[in-house]
N, C-alpha and C positions, 0 to 999 in steps of 0.2 A: 428239150434243154430242162435239167434237173431245177427244181424251185426247193429250197431249203428253209425258207422262212416266209412268214405272212405278217402283214402289218395291221394296225387296228381297222382301216377300211377294208380290208380283205375279209376279216374275221366278221365285220358287221353285215357284209355281202352274204357270207356263209350262213350266219344266224338266220338272217331273213329268207333264205332259200331253206333252209331247215324247216323253219316254221310254215313256209308255204306247201312243202311235201308232205308234212304230218297234216294239214289241213284238207289237203287232197286225198289223204288215205284215210281220214277220220271214220267213215262209215265202214270201211273194210275193216278198222280195227275194233270198232264197236261190235262188228259180228264175230269175233273171238271170244267174247264173254262166255265164260262157262255156263251160266245159266242164261237158257234162251228167253228171258225176260224181255218184253217190249221197251224197257227204258236202259239196256245196256249202254253204258256211256264212258268207257274207257277213252275211246278215240276223242269224244266230245270234250270231255273233261282236259284232258292233256292239250288238245287243240286251243281251248279257251284260255288256259294257262299260258301256254308259249305266245299267244297272241297278244296278250296283255303286255307282254314284254317286248313282242317285236313291235307293238305300236309305239312304245317309247324309244326303242332302238331306231326305227325309221324316222323319229322325229328329231333325233341329235342334230345339233348345228355344227358342234365341234367333236370329231370323232377321235377320241384316243383310246387306249385301253382302260384307262381311269373311268371315263363318262361311258364307254361301253359296258363296263363290268357292272357300274351303279345301275344302268338302265336295265340291264338282263335280270340282275338279282332283285331289284326292288319291283320290278313289273311283273315278274313270275312269283315272287313272294305273295303280293297283294292280290294277283289274279288266280292264285292257286284253286282249284276246285277238285274234290274227291281225293281218295288216296293216291291214285297214279299221277294226279296233276301237283300235289303237295311233293311227292317224291321227286318228280321232274324239278320242280323249283328247288328243291335242296341240291340236287345235281348240278345245277346252274350256279347256284349259290356257293357251292364248294369249288367248283370250276373258277370261277370270277374272283375268289379271294387270292389265286395265284396269279391271274393276268393282270389285274388291276395295279400291281406294282411295277409293271415292266413298261418302258419308256419307248421302245424303239420296235422290235420285232420278236415273233415266237418261232422258235424251232421245234424240233421233234421232241428234245429233252423236256423242254418247258411245257409243250403239250401233254406230253406224259405226266408231268408232275401235277397239271391241272385235272387231268382226268382221273389220276389217284386221289386227289384231295376230293374230287366230287363224288367218288364211291364211297370214301370214309364219311362224308358229311351226311350223304343220303341214309346209310345203314345207321348213324348215331341218331337219326330224326324218327326212327321205326323202333317202337318199344320191343318188338320181338320179331326181328328180321325173319323172313321165311324164303327158304332157297327154292328157286324154280320161278321166280318173278323178275321184275324190272331189275331188282337189286344185283340178282345172279348175273343177268346181261350185262350191266354196268361194270361189275367186277371182273367179268370175262374180258372186256373190252380194256379196262385199266390196266389189268396185268399184261395183256399181250402189248399195250403200248409200252409198258415199263421193260419188257422183256428185249424189244425191238429197237428202242430209241436210239441207244448210243451206236447202233450198226447201222440205221438205216436214216440217214439223213434226208434223203429225197422224200419230200410230203406227200405225193402221190402214191409213191409206193408204201410210205408208212401207214397214211390211211386206208389204203386197199387192204392191207393184212390185218390192221386194227377191225375193219368192218367183216372180214371173211371170217375172223374168231369171234366176233359178236353174233354172226349169223350161225355159226357152229353151236354155240352156247344156247342161244334161242330155241334151236331146233332139240336141244336135249331137255328143255324145260318140261315136256310131259313125262320124261323119266323120273324127274325130281318130285312132280306133283302128280299123284295118281288121278286125281280130279282132271287135270288136263288131258291125260292120256285117254281117258274114259269119253271125254267129250270130244276127243280126235281135234284139239286145238293146241297151238303154243301160246306162251302167255301174252295176252294182249299189251300190256304196259311195256314189257320187253320189246314187242314188235314196234309200238310207237315210239319207243326211244330208237330204235334201228332206223326209223323212217326220218327222224329228226338229222341223225347222222348221215345218213345216205343223201339227203337234201344238202347238207352242209358240204359234202363231197362235190355233189353237181355243181354247187356255187363256186367251189375252189378251182374245177375243171373249167368254169366259165360258161356252164350252160345257163341261159338267162332265163330268169322267172320274174314275170311282171308283178310286183307288189303293189303297184298303184290301182287307182280305180277299187277301192275295196267297198264293199257292200256299205259298211258304214258312210264312205264319202258320198255314194250313189245316194243313200237316204237322207242324208244332211242337205244336199242339193234340192230334193224333191220337198222336203220338210219347210227349206227356207222359202220356197215359192208359196206354200201353203200358209205360213206366218206371213208373208207379204200381204197375200190376199185377204187374210183375215184381221190385220193388224188395227185397221181403223173402225171395225165394227162394234158398236156399243152394246147391242144386244145379242148375249150369247145364248144359242138354243141349245147346244150340247155343251155342258160344264166340265166334262172330264177329258183331259187330254191324256191317252192311253198308249203307252210304246210298249213293245217287246220284242223279242226275237224268238222265234219258232226254229229249234232244232229238229226238223223233220224227221221221221222214222222211215221214210221212204222218198224215192224222188220226188220232188215239188214240180208239177207239170203246170203249163200255162193254164190249163182247165182249173187245176186246183187254184191258181192266182186268182181267175175271174170269180170262182164261187165264193171265195174268201172277200173279195171286193164287194160282190154284190150283197152278202150277208153284213158286212160293217156298213155298208151304205143305208142297209135296213134300220139299223139301229144308231146311225149317227152320220156325220158328214167329215170332211178334209179327209178322206181315205188315201193312206198310202201303203201299197204292198210291194215290195222289192225283195224279189228272191235271188238267190246265188246258189244253184244246186239245192243241197237239203237246208240251207240257211236262209231263214225268211225274216226280213225286218217290217214290222207293222206299226203303222201310225193312224189312230181314229180318233176324232172328237166325238164323245157320246154321253149320254146320261146313264148308260148300264155298263161299267166297264168288267164287272163280273161276267154278263154274258159273252162279252169279247174274248175274255180270257178262256172261258168254257169251250168256245168254238174252237180256238186256237189249240187246246189240249187234245183235240181230237185228231190233230195232226202230228203231234209229236211233244217233246219236253219245251218247257220255256225257261228264258235267261234274260236277264238286264230289265226286268219289268220295272215300269215308272208310270204313276198316274198322279197327274196334276190337277188341281182344282182351277180352272181357268177363271171362273167367276171371281174368286178371291185374287188371283193375280191382276185381272183388269181393275179390280177395286183399288188395289195398292198401286196400281201405274197412275190411276186418277189423282189419287192421294198425292203422290209424289210429284204429278204434274203442277199442283198448287203449292207454293211455298208455304202458305200459312197453315194449310192443312197438313203438309209434310211435318212441318214443327210440332204441331198438335199431337200429330199421331206419335211423334217421337216422345213427347211429353207423357202421353198416356201409356206408352209401352214401357216407358221407366218407372212409372207409378204402380204398374202391375207387379204385385209381390211374386217373386220367384219361388216355385216349390222348393221346399228345403231338401238339399241331399239327403237320401236314404241310407241306412247302414247296408242294407242288401236289395240287390234287383236280380230279375230273371229274365233271360233270352230263351226263346226256344225256337227250333226249326219245325216248321208245320206247313202242310198242304190240304185243304179242303175247309170250308166255311166251318163245318160241324167241328173237325178238330180244333180250328183256331177258337171257336168259342169255349170249348171245354179248358183250354189252356189259359185264356183270358178270365174264366170264373175261377180258376185255381190261382191267380195273381201274378200270372207272367206279365211282365211290362212291355216286352217287345217280341214281335213274331217276325221271323225272316221266312219270307215265302219259298219252300223249296222241299227237298225230300229225295225220295228214288227218282222221280221225274225232272228233278233240277238241282243240282249241288250248289249250294251257295259258295262263293269264293271267300278266301281270308279278307278280302276287301269289304265284302258285305257284312263279316263278323264284326269289322273295325267300325264300320258306319252304325250298327246296331249298338254297339258298346258305347259309342259317343253320345247315343240318345237315351241311355239310361243313365240317370243321376243317381249313382249309388257307390259307396266305397268298395262292396264286393259283389260281383256280379257273377251268377251261375248260368253257364251255357248248356244248354240241353240239344244236341246235335240230332238225335233220336234217328241216328242212321250210321251205320258203321262206316260208310265211304265218306262221312263229313267230319268225322272226329279229329283228323289230322289237320284239316283245314282250321277247326276251331282251336286246336291247341297251338298252331302257328300264330293265331291272332294273339294268342296270351303274351309273346314274347315282343310284340310290338306296343304293348300298352304299358305305360307307366304310372299314371295317377289313379289307377284302380286296380283292386285285385281280381284276377279273373280265374275262375274256377270252372274247368270243364267237367260235366259229369258225363260220363262214357255211354249215355244211352244209345241203344243201337237200333232200337225200333219207338215208335210213337208211345205204345203201351208202357214201356219201360221209362219213358220220361215222365207220362202222366204219374205213375207210380212214385218216381223219385220227387215230384213237386209235392205230392201229397205227404210224404214222410218228411219233408222239411220242418224242423223245430226250432222255432225263435230264439229259444232259451240255451242254444248249443253254439258253438264256434261254428266258423265257416268249415273249418277243417273238419271238425267232429261231424258236421252235416254231410259234406262231400263223402266220408267214409260210409256213414249210414245209409245215404241215399243210394249209394253204389251197391251196398250190401242188399238192401230191399229189392233193386233192381234184378238181382240174379234168381229171384223166385217167380219171376215173370218170364212165361214161354209165349213166343209170339209165332202165329202163322199168318201167312197173305196169300190171298187167292188172285191169281192174274192168268194170263194165258199165253201160250208159247209161240215164239215169232220163227221158229225153224226145228227142224227134226234133230234130235240127237239123243244119247244115251248117258244118263246120269244117274248117280246113287242107284244103280241097277235097275233104273226105269227106263223104258223106252218111252220117247215123248216124240209125239208128231206135231207139225206146225198146226196152229189154232187148239190145241189141246188145252184144257183147264188145267193149272198147277196149284197145288197147296204147298208153299215153300216155308218151312220151319226155320228155326235160328241158325241150324247148321246144316240142313239138308232139304231135299224135296220131299215131303210126307205123302203126297197122293197126286195120282194123275187121273183125269178121266174127261168126259165131254159135258159133263153136267156140274154147274157151278154148286147146287146145293148138296149134291152127293159128294163131290169134291171136298167141300168144306166140312161136312160131317166126319168124313175118313181124317181130315187132318186133324180136326179136334180130337177124334178118338186118339190119334197119335201122341197127342200133347198131353193127354190126361195122366195125373199120377194119383196115388194114394191121398196124398195130402191137398187135393185141389179143392179150394172153396169157392171160388170166383172166377166166372167165365164172361168176359167182356167182348161183345160183337160190334164192330164199327162198320157200317155200311157205306159204300162208296156211292160217287155220283152218278153211275148206270144202274143201281139197285133201288127199287122203290121202298117205301116203309113197309108196305103190304108184303111184299116178297121176303123182305128180312125178317118181318115179323114170323112169318111161316118158319124160317129156319130157326129162330130163336125157340118156338114152341118146341120143335123136334129136338134140340140141345137139351131143353128143359126137362123133356120126357125121359131123354136117355141118360141125364145126370141130376137126378132130383136132389141130391146131396149139396149141390152147388148153387149160389146165387146167380141170376143170369141178368146181364146189364147189356140192353141193346140201344146204341145211340147212332146218329147221324154222322158219319165222318166226312163225307161229301169228297172223300180222297179220288182223283183220277186214276185210271189203268187197274187199280186194284180192287175187285169187287167187295171183298171182305177184309178187314184186318182182325183177327180175332186173338185174343190173349187169354191164358189160363194161369192162375195163381192160387 
């Protein structure tokens, strides 16, 4: 029997099925990243983006096209992570602009209009759209929908033809982007979009997908037991309630879970480790949250980190329990003079204790934990903005994959001027802050900071997670790679040798300063030996050696 329309309830079911299918395929999509780095994250970013929307969609009590559109648009907008996640959120935003005004049902023509609006919105969100990406796949989908909408009312047939054309366009992306062809992969963002739509098709056809009993729900159940068990304890041995999600870079086994539990038990109590494939939710009470985070990073990237001082919370509870003390506390709080609003504030994305300290010393007001290993969401940006009491706030993303999420946040803030400095690396961000001048206008500073960043060349040393050929270099799994701003500069088996070759490739006639930030896995002594060799090779340059403490990347080296 032919089905020619869908109602809001069916679209809700389809959207949740699409989210579930993307979640199931996220690691496969991660592996399509061109660079074989250990933190390839397109699938993860797109999954976290759509899951933020799915949570709101699943919680709807009254399902209409208007409420559904708001949940999809708002949830994905705030949950967007990485360039692929931001573009996905913009596709949803455009799609929902069409459906939110509908009262009863959608047919092929309306779905086609929504898909066209989705593509247009996503293209406008990217300053320099590049073909051979998720945008190209989205356009192929919407073009096909527009072509057949009037003549194909049967939605099953309509969607089948649209998806088939999407697959054809995706298969051609390596011909549009030589770097994809060289690596032997299709565009990962485009593949992610296709998995969302194929999951939606499954939902339409009635294939049941269980969306209940999520990892978060299982975690909440266990954590509630922990809280009940400890709610009456007056003396707190371990003061910091530490929570985060591990996005494991491989299958997380029962043995891994047991090892993590044993480690967390050695530094704290109230340990909960809940795993679901490659996603692991962790809860532990400890006096050393940094140790817990460092251990977790050996399994993969981290997300949704939260550290609460339980001793402070416990004290607040005691105060609230006593009415007179509560009133006194209120009076004291009112008497405390608030810090005056500043004209200018700074927010930077950083990961690693050493890098954090550098930004703090330069006057950055708030640090968002993240970077290559963990792309912060638009919501993370908004929370940071709320905590900086300033008229104008500069955001330094320090990663090309975070810039769009930061820019998206600027449209959601009304009471402050938000300026995004498009820093693609940590050294660029450091240079930008150094060149801020208080006597210039915000716009003048944005221009000059951006110009100064262009003088900075950055290289990063990490290891390969798979075999590939890229930038005319044959790379094997576990090889050490030196990755420059636009290409892989050196490959080998020795970290120091690769670092020296990479530095040589970045050098220019006007180079004056070489900065070396060594990571969590490199000792000061080992880093010092590298610095001596670089100094001997380039005596005309000043050499700065600093502890960055960053995970996964052995060294970050800049030349300016």
